[in-house]
N, C-alpha and C positions, 0 to 999 in steps of 0.2 A: 504494500499500499504506500502511495505517495500522496502527501498532502500539499495544498496550495492555499496560501493565506495572503491574498492581495486583491485589490480592486481589479476589474477587468482590464486587461492590457495584452500586448502582442504575445508576451511570454506564455500566456495561457494556451494559445494554440500550439506553440512549440512543445510545451509540456504534454499537451494532449496527444500529439503525433508521436512523441517519444514514448509515452506510455502505451499507446497502441502498438508500437514496434516491439517493445519489450514485454508486452502482455501484463502491464501493471494496471491497477486500478487507481485513479485520481480521485482523491477526496477533497472537496472544497471546504474551507473554513470561512464563513462569511462574518465580516466585521460588524454587520448590523445585528447579529445575534447576541453580542456582548461577550465580554471576557469570561463570564461564568460558564459559557457553553464550551469553551476550548478544551478543558480537561475531559469532559464527557465525550466529545468527538474523538480526542486523541486516544482515550482508553477503549472506546467501542471499536474503533477502526484499526488499532494497533499500528498506527503510522510510525514508521522509523525515520523517514526523510520528509522534510517539509521545505517547500519553496515559498519564499515570501518577499514582500516589498520592504524597504528599510523602514517604513512607517508602521509595519505590522510587527517587527522584531521586538520593540519594547513591550508591546501588549503580550506577546508570547512569553517574554521573559518574566512578566509579572504573575504568571500562573504558577501555583505551587506544585501541582501534579502534572508533569509532562508525559506520563505514561511511558511507552517504549521509545520515545523520540531520541535519536542519536545524532542526526544531521540536520542542520539548518543552512539553507542555501539562499542568499539574498540576491535579488535581482539588481539592486542598487548598491553603491558603496555605503558602508556603514561608518558611523563616527568611531573614533578610537575607544571612547567610553563603552559604546554598545558592543563593539567587537570583543573587548576585554571581558564583559560579562558573559559572552558566549563560551569562553574557554573554560 
């Protein structure tokens, strides 16, 4: 399972094609649902890798339970502070 946490953008289509190619399922996390739904979606779907915008990373980091999440891939450059929190 691969997650995506960003507003609609070009990278969504690229991810969709790549997931089709590698037979992965793409799980969207919508920012309109609020940060309290992130742990539920992560735990139910067992996402290990998530692609997100730089604006979504701080919201993701504010969640206490990230489930099986191992990899965070940002579409945009991150600030040094946010990048250090990911390590």
